[in-house]
N, C-alpha and C positions, 0 to 999 in steps of 0.2 A: 521672134528670133529663137529664143529658148536656151536656157542654160543646159538642158538635157535634151539630147536627140534620142528619141525612143523609136526603135526600128522593129517592126513586126512582120516577119515572113508569114504569108498566109496561103495555104493551098487547100481549097474546098473547105474553108472554115467559117463561112458566112454566118452560120447559126450562132457562133460564139462572139461575133464582133460587137454587137450592141452591148453585151454585158462587159466585155473587156473595155470598150471605150467609156462606158459608164463609170467603171472603177477608176479610170484616169481622170474623168471630169470631177470625180469626188475627191481628188487628191488635195491635201492641205497645202502642198507646194504646187504652184501653178505655172512656173516659168519653164515650159517644155514645148517641144514640137513632137508630133507623132507621125511617123511615116509607115504606112501599111504597104507592103510589097505583095501584090497579087501575083503569085508564082504560077501563072498559067492555069488558074482555077477553071473548072468546068461548071461550078455553081455560080450563084450571084454575088460572089465576094466583091467584085468591083462596084456593082450597083449598091450594095450595102454600105460600102465606104463612102460613096458619093452622097448617099442620103445623110449619113452622119456628118459629113463635111459641111452641110448647110448650117448646122447649129454650132460648129466648132472650127474656127479658122486655123487652129493649131494642127488639125488633121490633114494629111496629104496622102495621095494615092500614087504609087508607082506600079506599072504593069510590065511584066516580063514573060518570056516564054518559060515553060516549066523546066527548071534546072536544079531543083533541090534547095534545101534550106540554107546551105552555106552560100550558094550563089545569090540567093535572094537577100540574105543579110548584107552581102557586099554591095549589091545594088542599092539597098536602102542607105547604107553608109555613104556611098558616093552622092546620093541625093540630099543628104542631111546638111545642116548649117555648119560650115567649117569653123565657125567661131564659138560653137557650143563647148562648154568645159567638159561635159561628160557624155558618154554614149551608153545606151542601155538596149540590149537585144531581148525583146519581150515576146514570148510565144502568144499565139492568137487565142488559145483555148483556156488561158489561165486568168487570174484576177489578182488585183493588188489591194492590200489594206489601205485605208485612207491616208495613213502617215508614212507610207513606204518611201516615197520620193523625198519628203522632208527629212526623214531620219537618215537616209543613205547619202543624200547630198550634203547634209550637215556634217556627217562623219567624214566624208572625203574632204570637205572644206577645212575641217579641223585637223586633218592628218595628211599633210602635203606629201609625205613619203609613200603613202599608200596609193597604188595605181588601180586597185580593184578592191571593192568592198562587196561582200555578199551576206545575205541574211538567212534566217530560218524560214520555214514554210509549214503550212498546214495542208494536208491532202484532202481533196474533195472528189466526189464522183461526178459523173456526167450531168447530174441534176443539181450539183452544188452542195450536196450533203457531205458532212465531215466523214472522213475515213480514218482508220488507225494510222498512227504515225509511222514513218519510215526511219529507222535508226541507221545513220550514215556516219561512222566514226572518222576522225582525222588521226591517222597513224604517224608517229615519228619514231626514229630509232633512239634507243638509249645506249649506254655503253655496251651492254651485253644482250639487250632484248628489244622489246617493243612497248610503246606507251601510247595511250589515246589522249589527245589534247582535251582539256576540259572546256566547257562552254564559255568560261570567262577568260580563256586565253585566246585573244583575237588573232594573233599572227599565225598564218598558215603557210609553212615553208614549201618550197618546191617539191620536196620529197613527199609531203602529204598530198599535194595536188596530183602528182604522178601516181600515187597509190590510192586513187578513187575518193579523195575528199569531196564533200558535197558542194563543190563550186560549180553549180549548174548555170547555164546561160541566163535563164530568166530571173534568177535571184541575184545577179551580179551587175553592179554599175561600175563602168570603167572610166578612168580618166582618159580623155581623148588623146592627149599628147603621148600617153603610154601605149594605148592601142595602136597609134600611128607608127610606133617603133617596132611593132610585130609584123609578121608576114600576113596577118589577117586570117580569115577562115579558109581552111584547106579543103577544097571540094573533094579531094580524093579520099578523105578520111571516112566519109559516110556519116550519117546522122547518129550521134552518140560519141564518136571518137573526136570530132572536130573541136568540141569544147575543151577536153583535156589538153589537146594539142595547143590550142590558143592560150589557155591559162598557164601552161608551163612556160610559154614565151613571155607572158606578162610577168611571171615570177622571176625571170632573168633580169628584168629592168626595174622592178619596183617591189614593194611589199604588198602582200595580199592579206586582207583582214576579214575575219568573221564578225558580224554584228549580231549579237545574241538576242534578237527579237524576231518573232514570227510576223513577217510583213507581207507574205505572199501566200496565195492559195493556188496550189498545184493540182490541176485536174488530171486524174488518172482514168483512162478508158482504154478499151480494147484495141483501138486503132493506132495507139502510140507505138513508135519504134522501140521505146524503152521496155516494152513487154516481151520483145523477142530476144530471149537470153542468148541463143546461139549467134544471132546477128551481133549482139553487143560484144560477145567474145571475139568474133572476127574483127570488129572495129578496134577493140583493145589491142589485138595483136598487130594491126596496122600501125597504131600509134607507137608501139614498142619498136617495130622494125624501122619506122621512119627515123626515130631518134637514135637508134643504133647506127644507122647508115649515114647520118649527117656528118659531113667532114668539114663544114664551114664554120663550126662553132669555135669561139675563142677557148683557150685551154681551161679557163676557170669554169665556163659553162659546160664543157665536155666532161669535166670531173664531176660536176653536180649531177648530170644525167646518169653517168656510169654508177655513181654511188646510190642514186635513187633506184636504178634497176637492180643492183645487187641486193639492196634492202628488200625490195618487193619479191624477188625471186628466191631469197634466202630466209632471213629472219622472219619477215612478215608472213611468208607462205608457211613456214614451220609453225608460227604462232597460230595462224588461222586454222591449219589442219588439226592441231592439237585441241584448240578450243571447240571445233566442230565435233571432233571425236568424243570429247567429254559430254557435249550436249546430247549426242546420240546414246551414250551410255546411260545418262540420267533417264532417258526415255526407254531404256532396255532394248534399243535397236542395235543389237550386237554386230550384225553384218555390216551396217553402214559405219559403225564405229571402227571396226577392223579395217575397212577400206581407208578411212581417214588416218588411222595410226600408221598404216603401210605407207601412205603418201608422205607423212611426216618423216618416216625413216628414210625414204628416198631423197627427200629434200636435205635432211641432215647429212646423208652420204655425199650428195653433190657438193654441199658446202665444205665438207671435210676434204674432198678431192680438189677443191677450188676450181670447179668447172665453170665455164662461162655462163653468166646468168642470162645472156641474151637469147631470144628465140631464134630458130633457124630461118624461118620464112613466114611471110604473111599468106593467109589463105584467101 
């Protein structure tokens, strides 16, 4: 049956599946099911899963036409055990540390108000070798400025999630009953924006906490959508426009979203522009520094004029 339903969308990722499933079999917490969704792959993904299923009855295969990662995750969720307590959307090309599920399930079991717990991660390359760390701050507003949450501050508020906190899909274990209260994965967001969209919804309904342990190995390679910066910018804009245009939110939720957008378009943008400008100055890159200082002045001017923080349209 499984206390945790693990759902892995997989498109042409057969070469990673044996390592991924091996890291699951090595887990010190064993009460789980694993559903791999073959998203219309043209490689031998389905055959690889079937071979691995022989040795592990907890592994299941779902096959769909190619429709993208959000649709595949939704198909896996529909096929999962409805009585599991937690759902976990795990990417096909990454790996878990042996205690990942034990730590995360234990944390959620001990914190019933938390609907999503996410952990730290180590970056690896395509061959599994360690890469330099990625610094992903969690920003929150102070009375007059911006603060980064410390690693020992677990609670991650909605404003931090909306402002790019590192609440990524594969490091996040969700309470099933909380996930069921959301709209689920939005296929229109595109890969990269759908996670922020979902986790903002989770933050409406429950607390979101960071577990300060590196329990995940995140594989970085050239084929990933996360390497396409222009694409990520377009997806981020889609998220903003979606939440700007939603008219079905209760007043309290509407206020939270408006405050988060005002923070990211105002104080946070000003803070990041100035911080970047000073980094360029320390490297004697005066032209880049001047561009950032100019952007900070434009932001301060918009804030003084109380212009709308919302974007005009999605591209």
